[in-house]
N, C-alpha and C positions, 0 to 999 in steps of 0.2 A: 418906505411907503410902497404898498402894492396896489395894483389895479384889480378891483373885484367887482364882478357883475352879479346881480341877483334876479332870479325869476320870482314872481309873486312879490315884487318890491313895494307895491302899494297896499299890500295886505296888512293884517294885524301884526304879525311877526316881522314881515319885510320892512315895514315903516320904521319900527324900532331898531332893527338891525342896521338899516342905512345910517341912521343917526349915530349909532354906537361905533360903527366902523369909521365914519367920518371923524368922529371925536378922537379916534386912535391915529388919525392922519392918513388914512387910505383914500385913494381915488375910487369912488363908488359909482358904478354904472347900473342901469336898469334894462332888463330885457322887456320890451314892450310890443304889444300887438298892433298899436297904432301910435301916431305921434312921434315916430322915430327921428324926426328932425331935431329934437332937443339934443343939446350938447352931451348929456349923460345917458342917452338912450341908444339901445341896440335893437334893431328890428328882429322880431321872432314870430314865427307862425307855428304854434304848438301842434296843429293838425298834421303838418308836413315835417316839422322839425327844422325847417330852413331858418337860418340866421344870416344876418349881414356879416359875412366873414371879414370884410375890410374893417368894419367897426369893432369886431371882436378880436382883431389881431392885437397882440400885446397884452391880453388879459393874463393875469397871474392866477386867478382863481374864479370859480363860479360857485355861488350858493343857490341851490335849486330848491325852492319852497313852493312852487305853484302846484295846485291840485284842487279838485272839487271838494267842498265842505261835506264830510261824511255825515254830519249831524244836522243838516239843514232841514230834514223832514223825512217823511215815510219813504222807504226804498221801493220805488216802482222798478220794473224791469229796465226802463230807460234810465232811471236815476242810477242804478247800480252799474249800468254800462258806462255812463258818463264818469262815475268815480273811477272805474277800472281804466278807462281810456286816458284819463288825465294823469295817471300815475305811470304804470308800466310802459304802454306804447309811447306816450308823449316824452317820457324820460329817455327811452331808447333812441328816439329820433333826435332829440336834443344832443345826446351823447355822440351819435354818429356825426352830427354836424360839427361839434366841438373837436372831434377826433381828426377833422380835416385840417385843423390849424397846424402850422409848422411846429409850434410849441404848445401842445395841449395843456390846458390849465388844470390846476388842482380842483377837485370837485368835492364839495360837502353837500350831500343830497339828503333831503328830509325823508324819514321813514316814520314809523310809529310803534308804540308799545302794543298796538293791536296785532302785531306780528305773532304774539304769543297766544292769542285767543283767550278764552275764559279759563283761568288757571286757579281760581279759588285762593287758598292761603299759601300756595307754593311760592317760595322766594326765587325770583328770576334774575338772571344777569345775561350778559352777551353770550355765555356758553350754553344757555338753555335752548332747547329745540323749539322751532316754530310750532305754533298751535294749529288748530283747525278752524274752519269757518271762512266766510267771505272776506273779512278784513285781513285775516292772517294770510290768505291766498294773495290778496291784492298787495300787501306789504312785501311779500316774498318776490312777487313779480317786479315791484318797484325797485327793490335792491338789485335784482339780477339785471335790470334794464341798463345799469351803468357799465356793463361789460365792454361795449365798444370803446369806451374811453380808457378803461383800465387796460385793455389789450394794447393800447398805444403807449403804455407806460406811465400814464397819469396817476397821481395819488388820489384815491377815492375814499371818502368816509361816508358812512350811512348813519344818520342821526335819528335814533329811535326816540321820538319825542312823546312825552306824556301830556296831560292836561296843562295848558299854559295859563298861568295866572297873571293877568294884567287887566286894568280897569276898562280899557278902551276897546276890548274885543274878546273873542274866544268865549269859552263857557261862562266865565265870571260875569261878563256883561249881560248875559241872558239870565243868570241867577239873581243878580242884585235886586231888580225891582220887587219880586215877591218876598225876598228876605228882608228888604227894608220895610215892607208892610207887615212883617211878622208872620208871613205865610209860608216860610221855608221849612224844610225838614228833610229827613232821610229819603233816599230813593229805594223803593222796595224794602227789604229788611235792613238795609244799610250795612250789611256785612261785607260787601264787595270792596276790594282794595282799590284805592285811587292813587296812581303814580302821577305826580304833578311836578311842575317846575315853574319858578318865577320867570317872567319874561326877561328881566335883566340878566338872570343867570343863563338863560338860553342863548341870548346874544353873546355873552361872555364866553360860553362854551364853544360857539361857532368860531369866534375870533381865536380862541385857544387852539382849536384843531387846524385852522388855516395856518397858524404860525408854527405848529409842531410838525416838523418834517418827517417824523417817524410815525405819525398817526395815519392809520389805514383801517378799513373795515368798519364793523358796526360799533357804535357807541350809544349806550342808553343815556339820554339827557333827561333825567328826572332827579328830584331831590333824593338824597340817601335816606330820607325819613318818610316813606309812603304812609298813608293813613287810610282807615276804612272810610267809606262814604258817611257813616254815622258820625265819626269824629270830624270829618271835613265839614259837614253841615253845622256841627256845634261850633267849630272854629269860625265859620262864616257868620253865624249868628252873633258870636262875641264881637267880631270885627264891626258889625253894623249896629251893635247894642240892641239886638232884638232876639226874642226866643226863636228857636228853630225846632219846633216840636211836631209839626204837621207832616206826617209821612205821605209820600206819593206811592200808592199801591202799585205793585208790579203789573197787575192785570190791567189797570187803567193806562199805564204806559204802553202796554202791548196793543190795547185797543186803538190808541192814538197813533203809535209809530210802527207797529208791526215788528218785523224782523230787526229793524234798527234799534229798538228798545233793548233787546237782549244783547246785541252785538256791541252797543256803545254805552248805554245808560246803566245796564245791569251787569255788565261784564267785569271781571276782576283780574287785575294785573298788579302784583306786588313786586315791583322791579327795583333793582339796585344798580347804580351807575358804576360798576366795578372798574371798567377800563378808564373812565375819566378820572376817577380817584387815584388809580394806580399811576396814571400819567402825570399826576401832580395838580390837577385842577381842584380848586376849592370853591364851593358854593357859598355865595353871600347870604342866601336865604335858605337854610336847611329846614327850618321849622315852619310849619304851615301857618301858625299864628303870626309869626314875623313876616312871612311872605304876603299874607293878606293885609296886614297893617301897611306894609310898604306899597302894595298895589292901590290901596284906597286912600293913601295920604294925599292931601291937597297938593296940586302941582305948584311948584315955585315959579314966580314970575322970572322971566329971563331978562 
């Protein structure tokens, strides 16, 4: 059993990861901004990076998931600054605090496929160069920000995550209402590639990297079977038994969301999780139809 703490533990991914790690027998803690009196809580101030070092003593690993939602709405100047600050600077401050511990923990830190920018049909893996644009710049800063902990000899992994498929959050939760009404369809021309991962596979990949003592550096956490947006929307239509024929024009998205539309909704990353596969990790849900069926299946009573 290991003692593992999570930032963003109450979020969509963090909630599922807590349950997954506890089912594996780990002692799971939460970094929290308030309410640190709870038995499983460690006080953390993201703006300064300060943590309760006494409560953090004895941690074997930290999974860093916290960060502003990049797709929450139009990118104003203030919104872009908040996205940037919640990743690079906040991560560096957290890592400086963790580096003060006598035995610095293993770190698995979230990153994103957005690091590659808009790459069309190019097949990408961890050897591919970073791209250009706001999200690519932010993701590079995010990964560099773990340097203070790596310099203390801690093992650090950067998890480049694609679109996470789970019913209770993320992009799928926003897409389901119109698709269930038969109002879903491709975004733009639908030719852009979507690199995605089932929520259960993401949690399993994080646990895999925590346990693999040779794991370091960047790992793409996406299914080895990326799909175009057109094929993804067809699969989602099949999953909810509705047609998915109504396209959302690119110009309309740009009017509504500005720069964010091109960077998030219309951008193309065709990514392959080469390093995870080479390390021996196996995805439970490689196929998008299978992943969507699993995500939308009725929850079993406990």
